[in-house]
C-alpha positions as CSV (number, residue, x, y, z in Angstrom):
1,M,79.8,79.5,116.3
2,L,76.1,79.5,116.9
3,K,75.4,77.5,113.7
4,K,77.8,74.8,114.9
5,M,75.9,74.4,118.2
6,K,73.9,71.2,118.3
7,I,70.4,71.7,119.7
8,P,69.3,68.9,122.1
9,H,66.6,66.6,120.9
10,T,63.1,67.8,121.8
11,Y,62.5,64.7,124.0
12,F,65.6,65.4,125.9
13,L,64.7,69.1,126.4
14,L,61.2,68.1,127.7
15,F,62.8,65.5,130.0
16,I,65.1,68.2,131.5
17,L,62.2,70.5,132.0
18,I,60.3,67.7,133.9
19,M,63.4,67.2,136.1
20,I,63.7,71.0,136.8
21,V,60.0,71.3,137.7
22,A,60.3,68.3,140.0
23,L,63.3,70.0,141.7
24,G,61.1,73.1,142.0
25,T,58.6,71.2,144.1
26,Y,61.2,71.0,146.8
27,I,61.9,74.8,146.6
28,I,58.6,76.5,145.8
29,P,56.2,76.4,148.8
30,A,53.1,74.3,148.2
31,G,49.8,76.1,148.3
32,E,46.3,76.3,146.9
33,F,43.3,78.5,146.4
34,A,39.8,77.6,147.4
35,R,37.6,76.9,144.4
36,E,33.9,77.1,143.8
37,V,31.5,76.4,140.9
38,D,30.3,79.6,139.1
39,E,26.6,79.1,138.7
40,A,26.5,81.3,135.6
41,T,29.0,79.4,133.6
42,G,29.1,76.0,135.4
43,R,32.9,76.2,135.6
44,T,35.1,75.8,138.7
45,V,36.8,79.1,139.4
46,V,39.4,80.3,142.0
47,V,38.1,82.3,145.0
48,P,40.3,85.4,145.3
49,G,42.0,86.0,148.6
50,T,41.9,82.4,149.6
51,Y,45.4,81.3,148.8
52,A,46.9,79.4,151.7
53,R,50.0,77.3,152.3
54,V,49.5,73.5,152.5
55,D,51.7,70.6,153.5
56,P,54.4,70.1,150.8
57,T,54.2,67.1,148.6
58,P,57.6,67.2,146.7
59,V,57.9,65.0,143.7
60,S,60.6,62.3,143.9
61,F,62.8,61.2,141.0
62,F,60.6,58.1,140.6
63,Q,57.4,60.2,140.6
64,A,58.9,62.5,138.1
65,I,59.6,59.6,135.7
66,Q,56.1,58.3,136.5
67,S,54.7,61.6,135.4
68,I,55.6,60.7,131.8
69,P,53.2,57.8,131.4
70,E,50.7,59.7,133.5
71,G,51.1,62.7,131.1
72,M,50.5,60.3,128.2
73,N,47.3,59.1,129.9
74,Q,46.0,62.6,130.6
75,A,46.7,63.7,127.1
76,A,45.4,60.5,125.6
77,Q,42.4,62.2,124.0
78,I,44.4,64.6,121.9
79,I,47.1,62.0,121.2
80,F,44.6,59.6,119.7
81,F,42.9,62.5,118.0
82,V,46.1,63.2,116.2
83,F,46.5,59.5,115.4
84,I,43.0,59.2,113.9
85,I,43.3,62.4,111.9
86,S,46.6,61.3,110.5
87,G,45.4,57.8,109.7
88,A,42.2,59.1,108.1
89,F,44.2,61.6,106.0
90,G,46.5,58.7,105.0
91,I,43.5,57.0,103.4
92,I,42.5,60.2,101.6
93,Q,46.0,60.8,100.5
94,A,46.2,57.2,99.1
95,T,43.2,57.9,96.9
96,G,45.2,60.6,95.0
97,T,42.5,63.2,95.6
98,I,44.7,65.6,97.5
99,S,47.5,65.3,94.9
100,A,45.1,65.9,92.0
101,G,43.3,68.7,93.8
102,I,46.7,70.4,94.5
103,A,47.8,69.9,90.9
104,S,44.6,71.8,89.8
105,T,45.2,74.5,92.4
106,V,48.8,74.9,91.3
107,K,47.7,75.2,87.8
108,N,45.2,77.9,88.6
109,F,47.1,79.8,91.3
110,G,50.7,79.1,90.5
111,D,51.4,82.7,89.4
112,R,49.1,84.2,92.0
113,W,50.5,82.7,95.2
114,K,50.9,86.2,96.7
115,L,47.1,86.4,96.7
116,L,46.5,82.8,97.8
117,I,48.6,82.9,100.9
118,P,46.9,86.0,102.5
119,I,43.5,84.6,101.7
120,L,44.3,81.3,103.5
121,I,45.9,83.1,106.5
122,F,42.8,85.4,106.7
123,I,40.4,82.4,106.6
124,F,42.3,80.6,109.4
125,S,42.6,83.8,111.4
126,L,38.8,84.2,111.4
127,A,38.5,80.7,112.7
128,G,40.8,81.5,115.5
129,A,39.2,84.9,116.3
130,I,35.6,83.7,116.2
131,L,35.6,80.0,116.9
132,G,38.8,79.7,119.0
133,T,40.1,77.2,116.5
134,A,43.2,75.4,117.6
135,E,43.1,71.5,117.6
136,E,40.2,71.7,115.2
137,A,42.6,73.0,112.5
138,L,44.9,69.9,112.6
139,P,43.2,68.2,109.6
140,F,44.2,71.1,107.4
141,Y,47.9,71.0,108.0
142,P,48.7,68.1,105.6
143,I,46.6,69.7,102.8
144,V,48.2,73.2,103.1
145,I,51.7,71.8,103.5
146,S,51.3,69.7,100.4
147,L,50.0,72.7,98.5
148,C,52.9,74.9,99.6
149,L,55.5,72.2,98.6
150,A,53.8,71.9,95.2
151,L,54.0,75.7,94.8
152,G,57.7,75.7,95.5
153,F,57.7,76.7,99.2
154,D,58.6,74.5,102.2
155,S,56.8,72.7,105.0
156,I,57.4,75.6,107.4
157,T,55.4,77.9,105.1
158,G,52.5,75.5,105.0
159,T,52.6,75.0,108.7
160,A,52.9,78.7,109.4
161,I,49.8,79.5,107.2
162,V,47.6,77.3,109.4
163,L,49.4,77.6,112.8
164,L,50.1,81.3,112.7
165,G,46.9,82.1,110.9
166,T,44.8,80.6,113.6
167,G,47.3,81.7,116.2
168,A,47.2,85.4,115.2
169,G,43.4,85.3,115.1
170,F,43.3,83.5,118.5
171,A,45.7,86.0,120.2
172,G,44.1,89.0,118.6
173,A,40.6,87.6,118.8
174,F,37.6,90.0,119.0
175,M,34.9,87.5,120.0
176,N,36.4,84.1,120.9
177,P,33.8,82.6,123.3
178,F,36.3,80.2,124.9
179,T,38.7,82.9,126.1
180,I,37.2,86.4,125.9
181,G,33.7,85.1,126.7
182,I,34.8,83.2,129.8
183,A,37.2,85.8,131.0
184,Q,34.6,88.6,130.6
185,G,32.0,86.4,132.3
186,V,34.2,85.8,135.3
187,S,35.1,89.5,135.4
188,G,31.5,90.6,135.4
189,L,31.8,92.4,132.0
190,P,29.2,92.4,129.3
191,L,29.8,89.6,126.8
192,F,32.1,90.8,124.0
193,S,32.1,94.4,125.2
194,G,35.1,96.5,124.1
195,I,35.1,94.8,120.7
196,G,36.4,98.0,118.9
197,L,39.9,97.9,120.3
198,R,40.0,94.1,119.9
199,L,39.2,94.5,116.2
200,V,42.2,96.8,115.9
201,C,44.3,94.2,117.7
202,Y,43.1,91.6,115.3
203,V,43.8,93.6,112.2
204,V,47.3,94.5,113.4
205,M,48.2,90.9,114.5
206,V,47.0,89.3,111.3
207,G,48.4,92.0,109.1
208,V,52.0,91.6,110.4
209,T,51.6,87.9,110.3
210,I,50.6,87.9,106.6
211,M,53.6,90.2,105.8
212,Y,56.0,88.0,107.7
213,I,54.9,84.8,106.0
214,L,54.8,86.4,102.6
215,R,58.4,87.7,103.1
216,Y,59.6,84.2,104.1
217,A,57.7,82.5,101.3
218,S,59.3,84.9,98.8
219,K,62.7,84.1,100.1
220,I,62.1,80.3,99.8
221,K,60.6,80.7,96.3
222,K,63.8,82.5,95.2
223,A,66.3,80.2,97.0
224,P,64.7,76.9,98.1
225,E,68.0,75.7,99.6
226,S,67.8,78.5,102.2
227,S,64.9,76.7,103.9
228,L,65.7,75.1,107.3
229,M,63.7,72.1,106.1
230,Y,65.2,71.9,102.6
231,Y,66.7,68.4,102.8
232,A,63.9,67.0,104.9
233,D,61.3,68.3,102.5
234,Q,62.9,66.5,99.6
235,N,61.8,63.1,101.1
236,S,58.7,64.4,102.8
237,D,55.4,62.4,102.6
238,H,53.8,65.7,101.9
239,A,56.0,66.3,98.9
240,L,54.4,65.8,95.5
241,N,56.1,64.9,92.2
242,H,54.7,67.3,89.5
243,E,55.2,64.7,86.8
244,E,53.3,62.0,88.7
245,M,50.4,64.1,89.9
246,P,47.2,62.4,88.7
247,E,44.4,63.9,86.7
248,F,41.5,65.3,88.8
249,T,38.9,62.7,87.9
250,G,35.2,62.4,88.7
251,R,35.9,59.9,91.5
252,H,38.4,62.5,93.0
253,K,35.6,65.1,92.8
254,I,33.3,62.9,94.8
255,I,35.9,62.2,97.5
256,L,36.7,66.0,97.6
257,G,32.9,66.5,98.0
258,I,32.9,64.1,100.9
259,L,35.8,66.0,102.5
260,V,34.2,69.4,102.0
261,I,30.8,68.2,103.3
262,G,32.5,66.5,106.3
263,L,34.5,69.6,107.2
264,A,31.3,71.7,106.9
265,I,29.6,69.4,109.3
266,L,32.6,69.7,111.6
267,V,32.3,73.5,111.6
268,F,28.6,73.3,112.2
269,G,29.1,70.8,115.0
270,V,31.7,73.0,116.7
271,V,29.5,76.1,116.5
272,K,26.1,74.7,117.1
273,L,26.4,71.3,118.7
274,G,29.4,71.6,120.9
275,F,31.6,69.2,119.0
276,Y,35.1,68.7,120.4
277,I,37.9,66.2,120.2
278,N,35.9,62.9,120.2
279,E,33.3,64.2,117.8
280,L,35.9,65.7,115.4
281,A,38.0,62.5,115.4
282,T,34.8,60.5,114.7
283,M,33.8,62.7,111.8
284,F,37.2,62.6,110.2
285,L,37.4,58.8,110.6
286,I,34.1,58.6,108.8
287,I,35.4,60.9,106.0
288,G,38.5,58.7,105.7
289,I,36.5,55.4,105.5
290,L,34.0,56.8,103.0
291,S,36.8,58.1,100.8
292,G,38.4,54.7,100.8
293,V,35.2,53.1,99.8
294,V,34.5,55.6,97.0
295,A,38.1,55.0,95.8
296,G,37.4,51.3,95.5
297,F,39.7,50.2,98.3
298,S,39.2,46.9,100.0
299,G,38.7,46.8,103.7
300,G,42.3,45.6,104.1
301,K,43.6,48.4,101.9
302,I,41.7,51.0,104.0
303,A,43.2,49.6,107.2
304,E,46.7,49.5,105.8
305,E,46.6,53.1,104.6
306,F,45.1,54.2,108.0
307,I,48.0,52.5,109.8
308,K,50.6,53.9,107.4
309,G,49.2,57.5,108.0
310,A,49.0,57.1,111.8
311,K,52.5,55.7,112.3
312,E,54.0,58.8,110.9
313,L,52.8,60.7,114.0
314,V,54.3,58.5,116.8
315,Y,57.0,61.2,117.4
316,G,54.5,64.0,117.8
317,A,52.1,62.0,119.9
318,L,54.8,61.2,122.4
319,V,55.9,64.8,122.5
320,I,52.3,65.8,123.5
321,G,52.4,63.3,126.4
322,L,55.9,64.5,127.5
323,A,54.8,68.1,127.5
324,R,51.7,67.2,129.6
325,A,54.0,65.5,132.2
326,I,55.4,68.9,133.2
327,L,51.9,70.0,134.4
328,V,51.4,66.6,136.1
329,V,54.6,67.2,138.2
330,M,53.5,70.7,139.1
331,T,50.0,69.5,140.1
332,E,51.4,66.6,142.2
333,G,53.8,69.0,143.9
334,Q,50.9,71.5,144.5
335,I,52.9,74.4,143.2
336,V,50.6,75.5,140.3
337,D,48.5,77.8,142.5
338,S,51.7,79.0,144.3
339,V,53.2,80.1,141.0
340,I,50.0,81.9,140.0
341,Y,49.8,83.6,143.4
342,G,53.5,84.7,143.2
343,L,53.2,86.0,139.7
344,A,50.0,87.9,140.4
345,S,51.6,89.5,143.5
346,L,54.4,91.0,141.4
347,V,52.1,93.5,139.7
348,E,50.2,94.7,142.8
349,S,52.4,97.7,143.7
350,M,53.3,98.9,140.2
351,P,52.0,102.1,138.4
352,P,48.8,101.4,136.3
353,V,50.5,101.1,132.9
354,I,53.3,98.9,134.3
355,S,50.7,96.8,136.1
356,G,48.7,96.3,133.0
357,V,51.7,95.2,131.0
358,G,52.8,93.2,134.0
359,M,49.5,91.3,133.9
360,F,50.2,90.4,130.3
361,F,53.6,88.9,131.1
362,V,52.2,87.1,134.2
363,Q,49.5,85.6,132.0
364,T,52.1,84.6,129.4
365,A,54.1,82.7,132.1
366,I,50.9,81.1,133.4
367,N,49.9,80.0,129.9
368,I,53.0,77.8,129.8
369,L,51.7,76.0,132.9
370,I,48.0,76.0,131.9
371,P,47.9,75.9,128.1
372,S,44.1,75.7,128.0
373,G,42.6,79.1,127.3
374,S,39.3,78.4,129.1
375,G,41.2,76.6,131.9
376,Q,43.5,79.6,132.3
377,A,40.6,82.0,132.3
378,A,38.9,80.0,135.1
379,A,42.0,79.8,137.2
380,T,43.4,83.4,136.8
381,M,40.6,85.8,136.1
382,P,39.0,85.5,139.5
383,I,42.3,86.8,140.8
384,M,43.2,89.3,138.0
385,A,39.8,91.0,137.9
386,P,39.8,92.2,141.5
387,L,43.5,92.8,141.2
388,A,42.8,95.2,138.4
389,D,40.5,97.2,140.6
390,V,43.3,97.5,143.2
391,V,46.1,98.6,140.9
392,G,44.0,101.1,139.0
393,V,43.4,99.5,135.6
394,T,40.0,98.4,134.1
395,R,38.9,94.9,134.2
396,Q,38.6,95.1,130.4
397,T,42.3,95.7,130.4
398,A,42.9,92.6,132.6
399,V,40.9,90.6,130.0
400,L,43.0,92.0,127.1
401,A,46.2,91.1,129.0
402,F,44.9,87.6,129.6
403,Q,43.9,87.3,125.9
404,F,47.4,88.2,124.6
405,G,49.1,86.2,127.4
406,D,47.1,83.1,126.7
407,G,47.3,83.3,122.9
408,I,50.9,84.3,121.9
409,T,52.8,81.5,123.6
410,N,50.4,78.8,122.2
411,V,52.5,78.6,119.0
412,I,55.9,78.4,120.6
413,S,55.5,76.7,124.0
414,P,56.4,72.9,124.1
415,T,53.6,72.5,126.7
416,S,51.0,73.5,124.0
417,G,49.6,70.2,122.8
418,Y,48.0,71.2,119.6
419,F,51.2,73.2,118.7
420,M,53.4,70.2,119.2
421,A,50.9,68.1,117.2
422,A,51.1,70.7,114.3
423,L,54.9,70.5,114.3
424,A,54.7,66.7,114.3
425,I,52.4,66.7,111.3
426,G,54.8,69.0,109.4
427,K,57.7,67.0,110.8
428,I,59.4,70.2,111.9
429,P,61.8,70.1,114.8
430,W,60.9,72.5,117.6
431,D,64.3,74.3,117.4
432,K,63.9,74.9,113.7
433,W,60.4,76.4,114.2
434,V,61.8,78.7,116.9
435,R,64.5,79.9,114.5
436,F,61.8,80.7,111.9
437,F,59.2,82.2,114.3
438,F,61.1,84.0,117.0
439,P,61.4,87.4,115.2
440,L,57.6,87.4,114.7
441,F,57.1,86.2,118.3
442,L,59.0,89.3,119.5
443,V,56.8,91.5,117.2
444,W,53.6,89.9,118.6
445,N,54.8,90.6,122.1
446,L,55.6,94.2,121.3
447,I,52.1,94.6,119.8
448,A,50.6,93.1,123.0
449,V,52.6,95.5,125.2
450,L,51.6,98.5,123.2
451,M,47.9,97.6,123.0
452,V,47.7,96.8,126.7
453,A,49.5,100.2,127.5
454,V,47.0,102.0,125.2
455,S,44.1,100.2,127.0
456,V,45.3,101.6,130.3
457,I,45.8,105.1,129.0
458,I,42.3,105.3,127.4
459,N,40.7,103.6,130.4
460,Y,39.4,100.8,128.3
461,G,36.0,99.9,129.5
462,P,33.1,99.8,130.2
463,F,35.0,99.2,133.5
């Protein structure tokens, strides 16, 4: 019976969510916290104890529809980032370098894929755990997906290696400056203190993720038709014909060198120079153009391949804007702070262990509304840190609850922009991703609950 149920289109689901949230602006009281600039970090943070009701500003049907173009406008940076990356990769793909490089990798690793997959997941997990990598990993999806299809897997396997690799590292991070660093700073904790327990969290999260993806990859290897993406992958732009894969020539090696050097510059820029969306898009555009020049493409050919690559991401780009519209409606209706205040109030009168676990679930709910890790830290930790003092758990536990709550839903929530962009690149419908990921999602949540409970029991500190 369940298999015969037709899952609504992603656009329709998001539209319904927008309407539900708009209706919520008539029901949920409007309110807001006072905010101030933290001189230490330069970020605007919530002032605890200042929540107050304000005059309601319910969102009308017209305004709810208007939130869609406004969401597109607010998410324009990441939307065009996805377009540029996809277009630049289209140029590189047209040179045959990726196909030739994958052919060489398949030849060398074809029988050792059980070693290759964990290595790739581990590398991406380190990027998530140390650099807070999320949007920055988008250029790697087409490469890894193509590699997995060539090795006999599916597009879900390739997407999972990058998305769940960075996601597990991000959720179980031990020194992510954009989440842990900010949350600890707001809470008054020493930077990256308590790293021992977080290392355990990281190892457990990444370990179960590797086992889950390996198990799934083994199933697809044995029975390709069991893949949820089996028919779609047959005609995928990422699919490669083994008989037509070109030889890895000297020109391909130069283009690959450009790609590797460019990605190295990107990593250096993120770590040392504060590169973000615009700089990353610029660098990848340069990589694409230089690759086309080395391949001997004319200016017109480079432009054509760029457009061809970019147009494949129209579906995903619009999804990102639609997801952002949900937050636009909540902001216009002034109910974001009310929801945060209401959720935080739920854990005030509970026993310490239940309060700690409750903080995790509260942060999980808030992350759907505020998908930015640094933004969520700035909005919630000024409330959660003193709340931790009141309910009898350490502030370090509050930070751990935030870390898990912020990280886990990033790879399943339709309001997570980079997640929806990743699915768009892999051309994986959201409902099919949920069917694949949901068992691991439950395991991740179980790990989070147990780790937060342990942190309460051991009085995870220093305070």
